[in-house]
N, C-alpha and C positions, 0 to 999 in steps of 0.2 A: 682623232679628236683635235679640234681647233683650239688655239690658245685661249680664246675667249670662253669656250666651254669649261676649260680647266679653271680659269679665273672665277667664273660664276660659281662653280662647284666649291672651290676653296673658300670663297667669301661666305657662301651659304653654311658651310661646315663651321666656320669661325662664329657666325651669328648664332647657330644652334648651340654650340658649345658655350658661348658667352651667356646665353639665356639659362642654360643648365647650371653653370657655375654661380650665376646670380641667385637662383633659387636654392642652390645647395647651401650657400652662405646664409640665406634667409631663414631656413629651417633650423630649429634649435636641437631637435633630436628625432629619432625614428618615429615616435608617436606623433609628433608635429607633422611629419611628412605624410603619414598614413591617414590622418583625419583632416588634412588641409587646414590646420590651425582652427578648425571648427568655425571657419568663416565662409564656407561655401554655401551659397544659396541653393534653393531647389532648382532654379533654372540651370545652374552650372552642373549640378548632379544629374539632372535629366538629360542635358546635352551629352554628358560623358557616357551615360548608359546607352543612348541612341547611337553614338559614335562607335562604341564597343560592339553593339549588336550589328550595325550595318557593316562595319569593318570585317567582322568575322564572316558575315554572309557573303560578302564580295570575294573574300580570299578562298573560301571553300567552294562557293558556287551552288547552283541549284541541284537538287537531287533528282535527276531525271531517271 
């Protein structure tokens, strides 16, 4: 693995962890986390459902 690959990976990991810690501090309790502060619109919920469905289908694959 080249040094630039490692650098990109480490920067990506710090970015993802930074976003995670930001939203960790933003949530007040577990109920706030599970219901999304009750501020999620129908578009966000719909995209989440589609991403879950498609992600599961791609990881399992077709049933031939």
